[in-house]
NUNU-826091 format. One record per residue (C-alpha): x, y negated, z; residue in three letters; residue number from 1. Coordinates in Angstrom, 1 decimal. Layout:
<atoms>
X,Y,Z,ALA,NUM;
...
</atoms>
This chain:
<atoms>
4.5,5.0,19.8,MET,1;
7.3,6.6,17.8,LEU,2;
6.4,10.0,19.2,LYS,3;
2.8,9.7,18.0,LYS,4;
3.9,8.3,14.7,ILE,5;
6.2,11.3,14.3,PHE,6;
3.3,13.6,15.2,SER,7;
0.9,12.0,12.7,TYR,8;
3.7,11.9,10.1,GLY,9;
4.4,15.6,10.4,LEU,10;
0.7,16.4,10.2,THR,11;
0.1,14.2,7.2,GLU,12;
3.2,15.4,5.5,ALA,13;
2.2,19.0,6.1,PHE,14;
-1.5,18.6,5.0,SER,15;
-0.9,16.3,2.1,LYS,16;
2.2,18.2,1.1,GLY,17;
0.3,21.5,1.1,LEU,18;
-2.5,19.8,-0.9,ASN,19;
0.1,18.6,-3.4,LYS,20;
1.8,22.0,-3.4,LEU,21;
-1.5,23.6,-4.4,THR,22;
-1.5,21.4,-7.5,VAL,23;
2.1,21.9,-8.3,LEU,24;
1.9,25.7,-8.1,VAL,25;
-1.1,25.9,-10.5,LEU,26;
1.0,25.4,-13.7,PRO,27;
2.8,28.6,-12.8,LEU,28;
-0.5,30.5,-12.6,LEU,29;
-2.3,29.0,-15.6,LEU,30;
-1.7,30.0,-19.2,SER,31;
-0.9,26.6,-20.7,SER,32;
-0.4,22.9,-19.9,PRO,33;
-3.9,22.4,-21.4,GLY,34;
-5.6,24.4,-18.7,ASN,35;
-3.6,22.5,-16.1,PHE,36;
-4.7,19.3,-17.9,GLY,37;
-8.3,20.2,-17.2,ILE,38;
-7.5,20.4,-13.5,ILE,39;
-5.7,17.1,-13.8,GLY,40;
-9.0,15.5,-15.1,LEU,41;
-11.0,17.2,-12.3,ILE,42;
-8.6,15.8,-9.6,ILE,43;
-8.8,12.4,-11.2,SER,44;
-12.6,12.4,-10.9,ILE,45;
-12.4,13.9,-7.4,GLU,46;
-10.1,11.1,-6.4,THR,47;
-12.1,8.2,-7.9,ILE,48;
-15.7,9.3,-7.1,LEU,49;
-15.6,9.0,-3.2,PRO,50;
-15.0,5.3,-3.5,PHE,51;
-18.5,5.1,-5.1,ILE,52;
-20.3,7.7,-3.1,THR,53;
-18.9,6.8,0.4,LEU,54;
-19.8,3.1,-0.2,LEU,55;
-16.6,2.1,1.7,GLY,56;
-18.4,3.0,4.9,LEU,57;
-15.6,5.3,6.1,GLU,58;
-13.5,2.2,6.4,ARG,59;
-16.2,0.5,8.5,ALA,60;
-15.8,3.2,11.1,ILE,61;
-12.1,2.2,11.7,LEU,62;
-13.0,-1.5,11.8,ARG,63;
-16.2,-1.6,13.9,PHE,64;
-16.9,1.7,15.7,TYR,65;
-14.9,0.7,18.8,SER,66;
-17.0,-2.5,19.2,ASP,67;
-20.3,-1.0,18.3,GLU,68;
-22.8,-0.7,21.2,LYS,69;
-25.4,1.6,19.6,ASN,70;
-23.0,4.2,18.2,LYS,71;
-25.8,6.7,17.3,THR,72;
-27.5,4.2,15.0,ASN,73;
-24.2,3.3,13.6,PHE,74;
-23.1,6.8,12.6,ILE,75;
-26.6,8.0,11.6,ASN,76;
-26.8,5.0,9.2,THR,77;
-23.4,5.8,7.6,ILE,78;
-24.1,9.6,7.2,VAL,79;
-27.6,9.1,5.9,SER,80;
-26.5,6.6,3.3,SER,81;
-23.8,8.9,2.0,ILE,82;
-26.3,11.8,1.9,ASN,83;
-28.7,9.9,-0.2,ILE,84;
-26.0,8.7,-2.7,ILE,85;
-24.8,12.2,-3.3,HIS,86;
-28.3,13.6,-3.7,LEU,87;
-29.1,10.9,-6.3,VAL,88;
-25.9,11.5,-8.2,LEU,89;
-26.5,15.3,-8.2,LEU,90;
-30.1,14.8,-9.4,THR,91;
-28.9,12.5,-12.3,VAL,92;
-26.3,15.0,-13.3,THR,93;
-28.8,17.8,-13.5,ILE,94;
-31.3,15.7,-15.5,ILE,95;
-28.5,14.8,-18.0,CYS,96;
-27.6,18.5,-18.3,TYR,97;
-31.1,19.6,-19.1,PHE,98;
-31.4,16.6,-21.5,SER,99;
-28.7,18.1,-23.7,GLY,100;
-25.6,16.2,-22.4,ILE,101;
-22.9,18.9,-22.0,ASN,102;
-19.7,17.0,-21.2,THR,103;
-18.5,13.8,-19.6,VAL,104;
-14.9,12.5,-19.5,LEU,105;
-13.7,15.8,-20.9,GLY,106;
-15.5,18.0,-18.3,LEU,107;
-18.6,20.2,-18.6,LYS,108;
-21.6,18.8,-16.6,LEU,109;
-22.3,22.3,-15.4,PHE,110;
-20.6,23.8,-13.5,PRO,111;
-17.6,21.5,-13.5,ASP,112;
-19.1,18.1,-12.6,LEU,113;
-21.8,19.6,-10.3,VAL,114;
-19.0,21.3,-8.3,LEU,115;
-17.0,18.1,-8.2,VAL,116;
-19.9,16.2,-6.7,ILE,117;
-20.4,19.0,-4.1,LEU,118;
-16.7,18.9,-3.3,LEU,119;
-16.6,15.1,-2.9,VAL,120;
-19.6,15.3,-0.6,PHE,121;
-18.1,17.9,1.7,LEU,122;
-14.7,16.2,1.8,GLN,123;
-16.4,12.9,2.5,GLY,124;
-18.2,14.3,5.5,MET,125;
-14.9,15.5,6.8,ASN,126;
-13.4,12.1,6.3,THR,127;
-16.1,10.7,8.6,ILE,128;
-15.1,13.2,11.2,ASN,129;
-11.4,12.4,10.8,LEU,130;
-12.0,8.7,11.2,ASN,131;
-14.0,9.2,14.3,LEU,132;
-11.2,11.3,15.7,TYR,133;
-8.8,8.4,14.9,ARG,134;
-10.8,5.6,16.6,VAL,135;
-11.5,7.8,19.6,ASN,136;
-7.8,8.8,19.8,GLU,137;
-8.7,12.5,19.6,GLN,138;
-5.3,13.2,18.1,HIS,139;
-5.1,16.9,18.7,LYS,140;
-8.5,17.5,17.1,THR,141;
-7.4,15.3,14.1,PHE,142;
-4.3,17.4,13.7,PHE,143;
-6.1,20.7,13.9,LYS,144;
-8.7,19.6,11.3,ASN,145;
-6.2,18.4,8.8,ARG,146;
-4.0,21.5,9.1,ILE,147;
-6.9,24.0,9.0,PHE,148;
-8.4,22.4,5.9,LEU,149;
-5.3,22.4,3.8,GLN,150;
-4.1,25.8,4.8,LEU,151;
-7.5,27.3,4.0,PHE,152;
-7.8,25.4,0.8,LYS,153;
-4.3,26.4,-0.4,PHE,154;
-5.0,30.1,0.3,THR,155;
-8.4,30.1,-1.4,LEU,156;
-7.5,28.1,-4.5,VAL,157;
-4.2,30.0,-5.2,ILE,158;
-5.9,33.3,-4.6,SER,159;
-8.9,32.6,-6.8,LEU,160;
-6.9,31.2,-9.7,ILE,161;
-4.4,34.1,-9.4,TYR,162;
-7.1,36.7,-9.7,PHE,163;
-9.4,34.9,-12.2,THR,164;
-7.0,32.9,-14.2,GLY,165;
-9.7,30.2,-14.4,SER,166;
-9.5,26.5,-13.4,TYR,167;
-12.8,26.9,-11.7,LEU,168;
-11.0,28.7,-8.9,GLY,169;
-9.7,25.2,-7.8,TYR,170;
-13.2,23.8,-7.5,LEU,171;
-14.8,26.9,-5.8,ILE,172;
-11.9,27.4,-3.4,GLY,173;
-11.8,23.7,-2.4,ALA,174;
-15.6,23.6,-1.8,CYS,175;
-15.5,26.7,0.4,ILE,176;
-12.6,25.3,2.4,ALA,177;
-14.3,21.9,3.0,ALA,178;
-17.6,23.6,3.9,LEU,179;
-16.0,25.8,6.6,PHE,180;
-13.9,22.8,7.9,THR,181;
-17.1,20.8,8.4,ASN,182;
-18.8,23.7,10.2,VAL,183;
-15.9,24.5,12.5,ILE,184;
-15.0,20.8,13.4,PHE,185;
-18.5,19.5,13.5,LYS,186;
-18.4,16.0,15.1,ASN,187;
-21.9,14.7,14.2,THR,188;
-25.1,15.8,12.4,LYS,189;
-24.7,15.6,8.7,PHE,190;
-28.1,16.6,7.2,LEU,191;
-29.9,13.6,8.5,ILE,192;
-31.8,10.7,6.8,PHE,193;
-32.2,8.1,9.5,LYS,194;
-31.1,4.7,8.3,ILE,195;
-31.1,1.7,10.6,HIS,196;
-31.4,-1.0,7.9,TYR,197;
-30.1,-4.0,9.8,PRO,198;
-27.0,-2.0,10.6,THR,199;
-26.7,-0.9,7.0,LEU,200;
-26.9,-4.4,5.7,ILE,201;
-24.2,-5.6,8.1,LEU,202;
-21.9,-2.6,7.2,LEU,203;
-22.4,-3.1,3.4,LEU,204;
-21.6,-6.8,3.7,ALA,205;
-18.2,-5.7,5.0,PHE,206;
-17.6,-2.5,3.0,SER,207;
-19.0,-3.2,-0.5,TRP,208;
-15.7,-4.8,-1.7,PRO,209;
-13.9,-1.5,-0.7,PHE,210;
-16.0,0.3,-3.4,ILE,211;
-14.4,-1.9,-6.1,PHE,212;
-11.1,-1.9,-4.3,HIS,213;
-11.1,1.9,-4.1,GLY,214;
-12.2,2.4,-7.7,ILE,215;
-9.8,-0.1,-9.0,ALA,216;
-6.9,1.3,-7.0,GLY,217;
-7.5,4.8,-8.2,ASN,218;
-8.0,3.7,-11.8,ILE,219;
-4.4,2.6,-11.5,LEU,220;
-3.3,6.2,-10.8,GLY,221;
-5.9,8.3,-12.7,ASN,222;
-7.5,6.6,-15.7,ALA,223;
-4.4,6.9,-17.8,ASP,224;
-5.1,10.7,-18.0,ARG,225;
-8.4,10.2,-19.7,PHE,226;
-6.7,7.8,-22.2,ILE,227;
-4.0,10.4,-22.8,ILE,228;
-6.7,13.1,-23.4,GLU,229;
-8.4,10.8,-25.9,LYS,230;
-5.4,9.7,-27.9,PHE,231;
-2.9,12.5,-27.4,LEU,232;
-3.9,16.0,-26.2,SER,233;
-4.9,18.0,-23.2,ILE,234;
-1.4,19.5,-23.1,ASP,235;
0.0,16.0,-22.7,GLU,236;
-2.4,15.4,-19.8,VAL,237;
-1.0,18.5,-18.1,GLY,238;
2.6,17.3,-18.6,ILE,239;
1.8,13.8,-17.3,TYR,240;
-0.2,15.3,-14.4,THR,241;
2.8,17.3,-13.3,LEU,242;
5.1,14.3,-13.5,ALA,243;
2.7,12.0,-11.6,TYR,244;
2.0,14.7,-9.0,SER,245;
5.7,14.9,-8.1,TYR,246;
6.4,11.2,-8.5,GLY,247;
3.5,9.9,-6.5,SER,248;
4.3,12.3,-3.7,SER,249;
6.5,9.6,-2.3,ILE,250;
3.4,8.0,-0.8,VAL,251;
3.1,11.1,1.5,PHE,252;
6.1,9.7,3.4,ALA,253;
3.9,6.7,4.3,PHE,254;
0.7,8.5,5.4,LEU,255;
1.6,9.5,8.9,GLY,256;
2.8,6.0,9.7,ILE,257;
-0.2,4.3,8.3,THR,258;
-2.7,6.7,9.7,VAL,259;
-1.4,6.1,13.2,TYR,260;
-0.7,2.4,13.1,LEU,261;
-3.7,1.1,11.1,GLU,262;
-6.3,1.5,14.0,PRO,263;
-3.7,0.0,16.5,LEU,264;
-3.3,-3.1,14.3,ILE,265;
-7.0,-3.7,14.1,TYR,266;
-7.4,-3.3,17.9,LYS,267;
-4.5,-5.6,18.7,GLN,268;
-5.9,-9.0,19.6,GLU,269;
-2.6,-10.7,20.5,ASN,270;
-1.3,-12.4,17.3,LEU,271;
2.4,-12.0,18.0,ILE,272;
2.0,-8.3,18.9,LYS,273;
-0.1,-7.7,15.8,ARG,274;
2.6,-9.1,13.6,TYR,275;
5.2,-7.1,15.4,GLN,276;
3.2,-4.0,14.6,LEU,277;
2.9,-5.0,11.0,LEU,278;
6.6,-5.8,10.6,ASN,279;
7.6,-2.5,12.2,ASN,280;
5.2,-0.8,9.8,LEU,281;
7.1,-2.2,6.8,VAL,282;
10.4,-1.1,8.2,LEU,283;
9.3,2.4,9.0,TYR,284;
7.6,2.8,5.6,LEU,285;
10.8,1.8,3.7,PHE,286;
12.9,4.2,5.8,MET,287;
10.5,7.0,5.1,ALA,288;
10.2,6.0,1.4,GLY,289;
13.9,6.0,0.5,ILE,290;
14.4,9.4,2.2,VAL,291;
11.5,10.7,0.2,SER,292;
12.8,9.1,-3.0,PHE,293;
16.2,10.8,-2.7,ILE,294;
14.6,14.2,-2.2,ILE,295;
12.4,13.7,-5.2,ILE,296;
15.3,12.7,-7.4,VAL,297;
17.3,15.9,-6.4,ILE,298;
14.3,18.1,-6.9,ILE,299;
13.5,16.7,-10.3,ALA,300;
17.1,17.1,-11.5,LYS,301;
18.1,20.4,-10.1,TYR,302;
15.1,22.4,-9.0,PHE,303;
12.2,21.9,-11.3,LEU,304;
13.9,22.9,-14.6,PRO,305;
14.6,26.3,-13.1,ALA,306;
11.0,26.7,-12.0,VAL,307;
8.7,25.5,-14.8,TYR,308;
8.7,26.5,-18.4,THR,309;
10.2,24.3,-21.2,ARG,310;
6.7,23.1,-22.0,GLU,311;
6.9,20.8,-19.0,TYR,312;
10.5,19.6,-19.6,SER,313;
9.3,16.1,-20.6,ASP,314;
7.9,15.6,-17.1,ALA,315;
11.2,16.0,-15.3,PHE,316;
12.8,12.7,-16.4,THR,317;
9.6,10.8,-15.7,LEU,318;
9.3,11.9,-12.1,ILE,319;
12.0,9.6,-10.5,PRO,320;
10.7,6.6,-12.5,LEU,321;
7.1,7.1,-11.2,LEU,322;
8.4,7.6,-7.6,ALA,323;
10.3,4.3,-7.8,ALA,324;
7.1,2.6,-8.9,SER,325;
5.6,3.2,-5.4,PHE,326;
8.6,2.2,-3.3,LEU,327;
7.4,-1.4,-2.8,ALA,328;
4.1,-0.2,-1.4,GLN,329;
5.0,-1.1,2.2,PRO,330;
4.4,-4.7,1.3,PHE,331;
0.9,-3.8,0.1,TYR,332;
0.0,-1.9,3.3,PHE,333;
1.0,-4.9,5.5,LYS,334;
-0.9,-7.3,3.4,ALA,335;
-4.0,-5.1,3.0,ASN,336;
-4.3,-4.6,6.8,TYR,337;
-4.0,-8.3,7.4,LEU,338;
-6.7,-9.1,4.8,LEU,339;
-9.0,-6.4,6.3,ILE,340;
-8.4,-7.7,9.9,TYR,341;
-9.3,-11.2,8.7,ASN,342;
-12.4,-9.8,6.9,LYS,343;
-11.2,-11.0,3.5,LYS,344;
-12.5,-7.9,1.7,THR,345;
-13.8,-9.8,-1.3,LYS,346;
-10.2,-11.0,-2.0,LEU,347;
-9.0,-7.4,-1.7,ILE,348;
-11.6,-6.3,-4.3,ALA,349;
-10.8,-9.1,-6.7,THR,350;
-7.1,-8.3,-6.8,ILE,351;
-7.7,-4.6,-7.1,SER,352;
-10.2,-5.0,-10.0,VAL,353;
-7.9,-7.3,-11.8,PHE,354;
-5.0,-4.8,-11.5,SER,355;
-7.1,-1.9,-12.6,SER,356;
-8.5,-3.8,-15.7,LEU,357;
-4.9,-4.7,-16.6,LEU,358;
-3.9,-1.1,-16.2,SER,359;
-6.7,0.1,-18.5,LEU,360;
-5.9,-2.5,-21.1,GLY,361;
-2.2,-1.8,-21.1,LEU,362;
-2.6,2.0,-21.2,ASN,363;
-5.3,1.9,-23.9,TYR,364;
-3.0,-0.3,-26.1,TYR,365;
0.3,1.3,-25.5,SER,366;
-0.3,5.1,-25.1,ILE,367;
-1.3,5.6,-28.7,PRO,368;
2.0,4.0,-29.8,MET,369;
4.5,5.1,-27.2,TYR,370;
3.0,8.3,-25.7,GLY,371;
3.1,9.2,-22.0,ILE,372;
6.2,7.1,-21.3,LEU,373;
3.9,4.1,-21.7,ALA,374;
1.8,5.3,-18.8,SER,375;
5.0,5.2,-16.6,VAL,376;
5.7,1.6,-17.5,TYR,377;
2.1,0.6,-17.1,CYS,378;
2.1,2.2,-13.6,THR,379;
5.2,0.3,-12.8,LEU,380;
3.9,-3.1,-13.9,VAL,381;
0.5,-2.8,-12.4,CYS,382;
1.7,-1.4,-9.1,ASN,383;
4.3,-4.1,-8.5,LEU,384;
1.9,-6.9,-9.7,LEU,385;
-0.7,-5.7,-7.3,GLN,386;
1.7,-5.5,-4.3,TYR,387;
2.9,-9.0,-5.0,LEU,388;
-0.6,-10.5,-5.4,MET,389;
-1.7,-8.8,-2.1,PHE,390;
1.3,-10.1,-0.3,THR,391;
0.8,-13.7,-1.6,TYR,392;
-2.9,-13.6,-0.7,ALA,393;
-2.3,-12.3,2.8,ALA,394;
0.1,-15.1,3.5,GLU,395;
-2.6,-17.7,2.6,SER,396;
-1.0,-18.2,-0.9,PHE,397;
2.2,-19.6,0.6,LYS,398;
5.7,-18.6,-0.4,VAL,399;
7.5,-17.2,2.7,ASN,400;
10.0,-14.4,3.5,TYR,401;
7.5,-11.6,2.8,ASP,402;
6.7,-12.7,-0.7,ILE,403;
10.4,-13.4,-1.5,LEU,404;
11.4,-10.0,-0.1,GLU,405;
8.7,-8.4,-2.2,ALA,406;
9.9,-10.1,-5.4,ILE,407;
13.5,-9.1,-4.9,VAL,408;
12.6,-5.5,-4.2,VAL,409;
10.3,-5.4,-7.2,SER,410;
13.1,-6.7,-9.5,LEU,411;
15.5,-4.0,-8.4,PHE,412;
12.8,-1.4,-9.0,ILE,413;
12.3,-2.8,-12.5,VAL,414;
16.1,-2.7,-13.1,PHE,415;
16.2,1.0,-12.2,TYR,416;
13.1,2.1,-14.1,VAL,417;
14.2,0.3,-17.3,THR,418;
17.7,1.8,-17.0,GLY,419;
19.6,-1.5,-16.2,ILE,420;
21.0,0.0,-13.1,ILE,421;
21.6,3.7,-12.1,GLY,422;
19.9,5.6,-9.3,VAL,423;
23.0,5.4,-7.0,GLU,424;
23.1,1.6,-7.1,LEU,425;
19.3,1.5,-6.6,PHE,426;
19.5,3.7,-3.5,ILE,427;
22.3,1.5,-2.1,ILE,428;
20.2,-1.6,-2.6,PHE,429;
17.2,-0.1,-0.7,VAL,430;
19.4,1.0,2.2,LEU,431;
20.9,-2.5,2.4,VAL,432;
17.4,-4.0,2.4,PHE,433;
16.4,-1.7,5.3,ILE,434;
19.4,-2.9,7.3,VAL,435;
18.6,-6.5,6.6,TYR,436;
14.9,-5.9,7.5,LYS,437;
15.9,-4.3,10.8,ARG,438;
18.3,-7.2,11.6,HIS,439;
15.5,-9.7,11.0,ARG,440;
13.1,-7.8,13.3,LEU,441;
15.6,-7.6,16.1,VAL,442;
16.5,-11.3,15.7,LYS,443;
12.8,-12.3,15.8,ASN,444;
12.1,-10.3,18.9,GLU,445;
14.9,-12.0,20.9,LEU,446;
</atoms>
């Protein structure tokens, strides 16, 4: 198991890291934080939109594909539904453009939003491929796909922006890379419109809460940029985008572990073994998280000031604070997988929507008064509250070790981000917690 986790971890770290590197290099190629701010808005829409257009059906593949008897109807229904949603969205965008509407959320309808929709569609089709590889345990093909896409995207995007100096190089390069990846790693027919409606109804009954969960979850990490653009400036969007891009990169340390273990957790029918997998998941994630956090702190303090211009200096102090805001996410992953396994997706959606609405309200109220630092504190509060609510709900609303551990870890994160304790003491606490967690796991397995 550890060998496969390590393989997935390396692949996800490489692919996600390269995708993140693409974004982090762009401020060095663009003329101002404002131009980078436009790309920040594009990435925010690119991140949120798939949770609407994919209908949560990519999650249904992980949960139900292995048990599905008529796999052709199953996949055709998912792909056809996604095709229709994107076609409708593209049509509406074109109609709005010819009706005189030129911009939405700070972006031009044409070509910006049209290219974003195309990119989301192409990447969504590749997500279907990747999830099929995961459930069929085609690990090598999964690795090749992930690595090829990110290498090709990095090369195209950097080259186009370097030679053109335009933010459109990001959209065009990403679209071409996703298109070629789908052609080379074709796993199913994409341009089909064959819906088996009984199957679709059953899938949507499971997946529709993921639409709200996905939108809500990404509002937590992206909506603040639109509020910053509204009340502050596009330059401030660029500065905050850089800080958030580095700070949130801590979650990449989690990806390889979660990508490998999630399907195994759903497949495990033995209750005791399933909980062993979930508890190991939390331990592995905290170990990866603290290593990643230490690296981010060192980079933000010693490396970034020498690389970026002074225009971005405000971002450097925010990066470790944002990274710490994600350190308790292992509790969320465990709780989320438990709720999905028990088919409590409505509860997932409810918690996520509440957290996102709270984030919108806090950001909208505080950013005009306190600037981009307010976004950091809002991210901290809403992330931790969401993790705690998920953990409490997953344990049938009972107070046990999981919820107590989540509360203690959350408190120390708050102490660090608000300056009550220093980074050294915070790191020592997390290391002590990891030792404690390992001791409990060994004791329970005896």
